C-alpha positions as CSV (number, residue, x, y, z in Angstrom):
1,K,17.7,6.7,-7.2
2,P,13.7,7.7,-8.8
3,Y,10.6,5.9,-6.8
4,I,8.4,5.3,-10.1
5,D,10.2,3.3,-13.7
6,A,7.1,3.0,-15.1
7,L,3.7,4.9,-15.1
8,V,0.8,4.0,-17.0
9,G,-2.5,6.1,-16.4
10,G,-6.0,6.4,-17.8
11,D,-4.9,8.4,-20.5
12,S,-2.5,6.1,-22.1
13,G,-4.5,4.5,-24.4
14,Y,-4.7,1.5,-22.6
15,G,-8.1,1.7,-20.7
16,Y,-8.9,2.1,-17.7
17,K,-9.6,-0.8,-14.9
18,P,-10.5,-2.9,-14.3
19,R,-9.1,-3.9,-17.6
20,A,-5.5,-5.7,-17.7
21,E,-3.9,-4.0,-20.4
22,P,-2.6,-1.1,-18.2
23,L,-1.3,-3.6,-16.4
24,L,0.5,-5.7,-19.0
25,A,2.0,-2.4,-20.7
26,C,3.4,-1.3,-17.2
27,A,4.7,-4.9,-16.9
28,N,6.2,-4.4,-20.5
29,S,7.9,-1.1,-20.0
30,L,9.8,-2.1,-16.8
31,G,10.5,-5.9,-18.9
32,L,9.1,-7.6,-16.1
33,S,6.2,-10.5,-16.7
34,I,3.2,-10.1,-15.4
35,T,3.8,-13.2,-12.5
36,Q,6.8,-10.5,-11.1
37,I,4.5,-7.8,-10.4
38,T,3.0,-6.6,-7.4
39,Y,0.0,-4.3,-7.7
40,V,-1.1,-2.1,-4.7
41,G,-4.6,-1.4,-4.7
42,D,-7.7,0.1,-2.3
43,L,-10.8,-1.0,-4.2
44,A,-12.3,-3.6,-5.6
45,V,-11.8,-2.9,-8.9
46,D,-8.1,-2.7,-7.9
47,L,-8.6,-6.5,-7.3
48,T,-10.1,-7.2,-10.0
49,A,-8.2,-5.5,-12.4
50,G,-5.0,-7.3,-11.1
51,R,-6.7,-10.5,-11.8
52,A,-7.4,-10.1,-14.6
53,A,-4.0,-9.6,-15.7
54,G,-2.5,-12.3,-13.7
55,A,-0.8,-9.8,-10.9
56,R,-0.5,-10.4,-7.2
57,V,-2.5,-8.3,-5.5
58,V,-2.0,-6.3,-2.1
59,L,-4.9,-4.5,-0.8
60,V,-4.4,-1.3,1.5
61,R,-7.2,-1.0,4.6
62,Y,-7.0,3.0,4.3
63,G,-8.3,4.6,1.1
64,Y,-11.3,5.4,-0.7
65,S,-13.1,1.9,-0.7
66,P,-16.3,2.6,1.0
67,Q,-16.1,-1.6,2.5
68,S,-13.8,-3.4,3.6
69,V,-10.9,-4.7,1.5
70,D,-10.5,-7.9,4.2
71,A,-13.2,-10.3,2.3
72,L,-12.1,-9.6,-0.9
73,G,-9.4,-12.4,-1.4
74,A,-6.3,-10.0,-2.2
75,D,-3.4,-12.2,-1.7
76,I,-2.0,-9.8,0.5
77,V,-3.8,-6.9,2.8
78,I,-1.6,-4.7,4.7
79,S,-2.7,-1.5,6.9
80,C,0.3,0.5,6.0
81,L,3.0,0.6,3.2
82,G,5.7,-0.3,5.9
83,E,4.2,-3.4,5.6
84,L,4.4,-4.4,2.7
85,V,8.6,-5.7,1.9
86,Q,7.2,-7.3,5.3
87,Q,4.3,-8.9,3.8
88,L,5.4,-9.9,-0.1
89,P,7.7,-13.5,-0.1
90,T,11.4,-13.4,-0.5
91,A,12.2,-13.6,-5.0
92,A,12.9,-17.7,-5.6
């Protein structure tokens, strides 16, 4: 099974982070509501983009962030992607 079902980049015509449009376009291409999406990032701008779109936001402690992401207010903060499935709430 492929690991990526949709990809929306900066050259897709929806603008750049922190705008909500790229995330909304991705959710739409998957046939999902934005509330069904979990956005994973490593920067404050990722949190801003996810919040603007209305998505759940997970930040990772590794990556390119010059600041600690723990205090930014993400829904979940993880140290490795292996923690992601364990930390996500189960679907209702």
